[in-house]
VEXROKE-322491 format. One line per field, with one value per atom (N, C-alpha, C): residue number from 0; y, z negated, x; atom name; residue in three letters. Coordinates in pm, 1 decimal. Each point is the difference from the previous one (the first is absolute). Example, Ala and Ser with C-alpha at 12.3 -4.5 7.8 and 13.67 -1.06 7.14 Angstrom:
REM VEXROKE-322491
pos	(0,0,0,1,1,1);
Y	(-569.0,119.0,120.0,105.0,119.0,109.0);
Z	(-780.0,0.0,0.0,72.0,-6.0,-73.0);
X	(1319.0,-89.0,90.0,-35.0,82.0,-77.0);
site	(N,CA,C,N,CA,C);
code	(Ala,Ala,Ala,Ser,Ser,Ser);
//
This chain:
REM VEXROKE-322491
pos	(0,0,0,1,1,1,2,2,2,3,3,3,4,4,4,5,5,5,6,6,6,7,7,7,8,8,8,9,9,9,10,10,10,11,11,11,12,12,12,13,13,13,14,14,14,15,15,15,16,16,16,17,17,17,18,18,18,19,19,19,20,20,20,21,21,21,22,22,22,23,23,23,24,24,24,25,25,25,26,26,26,27,27,27,28,28,28,29,29,29,30,30,30,31,31,31,32,32,32,33,33,33,34,34,34,35,35,35,36,36,36,37,37,37,38,38,38,39,39,39,40,40,40,41,41,41,42,42,42,43,43,43,44,44,44,45,45,45,46,46,46,47,47,47,48,48,48,49,49,49,50,50,50,51,51,51,52,52,52,53,53,53,54,54,54,55,55,55,56,56,56,57,57,57,58,58,58,59,59,59,60,60,60,61,61,61,62,62,62,63,63,63,64,64,64,65,65,65,66,66,66,67,67,67,68,68,68,69,69,69,70,70,70,71,71,71,72,72,72,73,73,73,74,74,74,75,75,75,76,76,76,77,77,77,78,78,78);
Y	(-1235.8,-19.6,100.5,-37.3,102.9,110.2,105.1,147.8,-1.8,60.4,58.4,142.3,18.7,135.4,49.2,-69.3,49.0,-61.6,62.1,-54.5,56.1,-18.9,79.0,-9.9,127.4,34.2,-67.1,8.0,-38.0,-154.3,-55.9,-142.9,-6.6,-140.5,15.0,-129.5,-1.3,-94.1,-92.2,79.0,-59.1,-64.8,29.3,-35.7,60.6,24.9,81.5,-70.8,102.9,15.7,92.6,-75.5,61.9,-57.2,85.7,-56.2,-6.6,-95.9,13.7,-68.1,-0.7,-7.6,-41.1,-69.4,-37.3,75.2,110.1,63.3,-42.7,-137.8,-51.3,-23.9,-119.8,-26.5,71.2,52.0,67.5,-107.2,-20.0,-65.2,75.5,-98.4,120.8,-124.2,77.5,-62.6,30.9,-101.4,-7.1,-46.8,53.2,-79.6,55.8,-166.0,30.8,54.9,-35.9,107.2,-71.0,-151.4,-114.0,-17.2,48.3,-52.6,113.3,-51.5,92.3,57.2,-71.6,-14.3,26.5,126.7,-34.6,-130.9,-3.5,-135.5,70.6,-53.5,50.7,-46.2,57.3,-44.3,14.9,77.0,1.3,94.7,-26.0,104.5,6.6,107.8,26.1,92.1,23.8,70.7,128.9,45.8,186.2,26.3,16.0,83.7,-13.1,-148.3,56.7,31.9,-3.6,54.4,181.3,74.5,68.3,90.6,-75.0,74.9,-38.3,-86.6,4.5,77.5,37.1,114.8,108.5,61.4,136.0,-23.8,-94.8,21.4,22.8,-64.1,4.5,85.1,102.5,109.6,-74.4,-89.7,-117.6,101.1,75.0,74.1,155.8,-8.1,166.1,26.7,114.4,-3.0,80.6,2.1,-5.2,-106.0,-89.8,-107.4,-166.8,8.8,-104.9,-70.6,28.0,-81.7,-59.4,-70.5,-114.7,-110.2,-113.5,-148.4,-39.5,46.7,-87.5,-24.8,125.6,8.7,-138.7,-21.4,-144.6,-93.7,-43.2,-91.6,-19.0,85.7,-11.8,-49.7,48.7,-79.8,-103.5,-45.6,-178.2,-39.6,4.9,-71.2,11.3,116.3,-25.4,-69.2,-16.3,-84.3,-157.0,5.7,-126.8,-119.7,87.4,-25.8,-93.6);
Z	(-6332.7,10.6,93.0,145.8,124.4,-46.4,69.1,-0.2,117.1,-57.8,135.0,70.9,118.2,30.3,108.6,59.5,102.5,-9.9,-50.8,52.1,57.8,107.6,88.4,-69.1,18.1,-16.7,114.8,110.5,107.4,36.0,57.0,24.9,145.6,71.7,127.4,23.0,40.0,38.0,-125.2,-94.7,-140.2,-86.8,93.9,-137.4,-17.3,-122.7,-101.3,38.6,-6.1,-22.9,-106.5,-31.3,-61.8,-16.2,-93.9,68.6,-161.3,-24.5,-141.0,8.4,-103.6,-24.0,-139.5,7.4,-114.2,-69.5,128.0,46.7,82.2,43.3,75.5,156.5,-53.3,151.8,-24.6,136.1,18.7,52.3,-79.6,25.1,98.9,113.5,37.6,-31.8,-79.4,-40.8,100.1,-28.6,54.7,-42.4,-34.1,-55.3,55.6,67.1,76.8,-64.6,81.6,-61.2,-125.5,5.1,-64.7,-157.1,52.2,-141.2,-88.8,-125.9,-81.5,-54.5,87.5,-67.5,155.4,2.7,94.3,23.0,105.7,78.0,55.3,-13.4,64.9,141.9,95.0,131.5,93.7,-89.2,81.1,-72.3,-30.9,-65.9,97.5,-109.6,65.8,-60.3,37.4,-140.3,-21.1,-107.7,-42.9,131.1,12.3,96.0,143.2,78.2,128.9,-35.4,-117.0,4.5,-11.0,-76.4,15.2,156.9,82.4,93.7,75.5,-13.6,73.5,-60.1,-120.1,-37.6,19.1,28.2,61.7,145.7,58.4,146.5,27.4,-90.4,36.2,-120.7,-59.4,-82.8,-99.1,-62.5,-66.7,-129.4,-27.0,-117.5,40.9,97.5,80.1,-69.9,-78.2,-59.8,106.9,119.2,111.8,91.5,19.8,93.0,-43.1,-144.0,-55.7,-86.4,4.5,-56.5,119.4,81.0,111.0,-4.8,-41.5,-72.0,169.7,98.3,135.3,21.0,-99.0,18.8,-106.9,-81.0,-92.5,119.3,34.5,73.9,105.9,92.6,109.4,-62.8,-108.5,-97.6,-24.3,-31.3,-69.0,118.1,139.6,107.5,61.7,5.6,64.0,-113.8,-154.7,-61.2,28.9,23.2,4.7,166.7,31.4,200.4,-37.1);
X	(-2230.8,-69.8,-26.2,-67.1,-7.8,-85.4,27.5,-47.7,-87.3,-86.3,-89.6,55.9,50.7,63.7,-54.3,-120.1,-70.7,-138.9,-93.1,-152.5,-70.5,-98.9,-42.9,-145.2,-83.0,-123.5,-129.9,95.7,-143.0,40.6,-121.5,40.0,7.4,63.0,-7.0,-66.5,-124.5,-112.8,-65.5,70.2,-95.9,155.9,53.6,173.7,29.3,50.7,101.0,148.9,74.4,141.9,60.4,125.5,63.4,186.9,88.6,110.3,78.0,61.3,39.5,186.9,21.4,184.9,35.6,91.9,37.6,152.1,54.5,122.0,93.6,-19.2,110.1,-123.6,-66.1,-135.4,-104.7,-24.8,-159.6,-111.3,-112.0,-93.6,-130.3,-20.1,-111.8,-143.0,-95.4,-118.5,-110.4,-84.9,-117.2,-134.4,-128.3,-105.9,-120.9,-56.8,-108.6,-140.3,-49.6,-203.9,-16.3,19.9,-83.5,115.4,98.5,110.8,21.2,50.1,5.7,145.6,105.8,164.2,26.2,100.0,115.8,59.9,42.8,102.6,123.5,88.0,150.3,-8.0,20.1,-0.7,135.3,95.8,131.1,62.9,157.4,45.4,150.0,74.7,115.6,91.1,119.9,128.2,-89.8,22.7,-15.7,92.5,89.9,93.5,-74.0,-8.1,-76.3,-136.1,-106.4,-120.9,24.4,96.8,-27.4,76.1,70.4,19.9,-167.1,-31.6,-166.2,-117.7,24.9,-86.5,26.1,117.3,59.9,-26.9,-11.2,-33.8,-160.5,-54.0,-138.6,-82.7,88.4,-61.2,-137.1,69.0,-104.3,-28.0,90.2,1.4,-64.5,-42.5,-21.1,-171.6,15.1,-139.4,-98.7,33.6,-140.3,-19.4,104.9,-41.3,57.7,23.3,50.2,-73.0,-139.9,-96.7,-74.3,51.7,-29.6,81.5,-119.3,26.1,12.9,9.5,32.3,126.0,94.9,135.8,27.1,-24.1,58.2,-50.3,-131.0,-58.4,141.7,19.5,92.8,127.2,33.5,150.2,-9.9,-109.2,-18.7,-4.7,-46.2,-2.0,181.3,40.2,126.7,103.7,-24.2,80.4,-28.9,-120.5,-26.6,49.1,15.6,45.2,114.6);
site	(N,CA,C,N,CA,C,N,CA,C,N,CA,C,N,CA,C,N,CA,C,N,CA,C,N,CA,C,N,CA,C,N,CA,C,N,CA,C,N,CA,C,N,CA,C,N,CA,C,N,CA,C,N,CA,C,N,CA,C,N,CA,C,N,CA,C,N,CA,C,N,CA,C,N,CA,C,N,CA,C,N,CA,C,N,CA,C,N,CA,C,N,CA,C,N,CA,C,N,CA,C,N,CA,C,N,CA,C,N,CA,C,N,CA,C,N,CA,C,N,CA,C,N,CA,C,N,CA,C,N,CA,C,N,CA,C,N,CA,C,N,CA,C,N,CA,C,N,CA,C,N,CA,C,N,CA,C,N,CA,C,N,CA,C,N,CA,C,N,CA,C,N,CA,C,N,CA,C,N,CA,C,N,CA,C,N,CA,C,N,CA,C,N,CA,C,N,CA,C,N,CA,C,N,CA,C,N,CA,C,N,CA,C,N,CA,C,N,CA,C,N,CA,C,N,CA,C,N,CA,C,N,CA,C,N,CA,C,N,CA,C,N,CA,C,N,CA,C,N,CA,C,N,CA,C,N,CA,C,N,CA,C,N,CA,C,N,CA,C,N,CA,C,N,CA,C);
code	(Met,Met,Met,Ala,Ala,Ala,Lys,Lys,Lys,Thr,Thr,Thr,Ile,Ile,Ile,Lys,Lys,Lys,Ala,Ala,Ala,Phe,Phe,Phe,Thr,Thr,Thr,Ser,Ser,Ser,Leu,Leu,Leu,Leu,Leu,Leu,Gly,Gly,Gly,Gly,Gly,Gly,Tyr,Tyr,Tyr,Ala,Ala,Ala,Tyr,Tyr,Tyr,Arg,Arg,Arg,Val,Val,Val,Thr,Thr,Thr,Ser,Ser,Ser,Asp,Asp,Asp,Gly,Gly,Gly,Gly,Gly,Gly,Val,Val,Val,Val,Val,Val,Asn,Asn,Asn,Tyr,Tyr,Tyr,Gln,Gln,Gln,Glu,Glu,Glu,Arg,Arg,Arg,Gly,Gly,Gly,Pro,Pro,Pro,Asn,Asn,Asn,Ala,Ala,Ala,Ser,Ser,Ser,Lys,Lys,Lys,Phe,Phe,Phe,Thr,Thr,Thr,Thr,Thr,Thr,Lys,Lys,Lys,Ala,Ala,Ala,Ser,Ser,Ser,Glu,Glu,Glu,Ser,Ser,Ser,Leu,Leu,Leu,Glu,Glu,Glu,Ser,Ser,Ser,Phe,Phe,Phe,Glu,Glu,Glu,Val,Val,Val,Phe,Phe,Phe,Ala,Ala,Ala,Lys,Lys,Lys,Ala,Ala,Ala,Thr,Thr,Thr,Gly,Gly,Gly,Leu,Leu,Leu,Phe,Phe,Phe,Asp,Asp,Asp,Ala,Ala,Ala,Tyr,Tyr,Tyr,Gly,Gly,Gly,Gly,Gly,Gly,Asp,Asp,Asp,Asn,Asn,Asn,Pro,Pro,Pro,Ala,Ala,Ala,Ile,Ile,Ile,Val,Val,Val,Cys,Cys,Cys,Arg,Arg,Arg,Arg,Arg,Arg,Ile,Ile,Ile,Arg,Arg,Arg,Gln,Gln,Gln,Leu,Leu,Leu,Asn,Asn,Asn,Gln,Gln,Gln);
//
C-alpha cells in the first residue's frame, strides 16, 4: 500500500499534487478541479526521488510547499 510522503496545501491552476511511495517506487499524483481522486502521472525509483527532493528543497519548511516543483518533475519524467 502506498503512503503519502508529500502533500501540498497549495494548488497550481486548480490542480492538487501529492507524492506517494510504497517504499521502492515513488508516484507523482495529480487531482484536477472536478476530480475526486488522484491519478498517477509519473513514477521513479525512491533513490532517484531522494536526489531530486534534496536538490529542489522539496521538504524545506519555507519553500517546499510549491506544487510547481512536482508539476515540472512530472513533465521531466514524461519526456
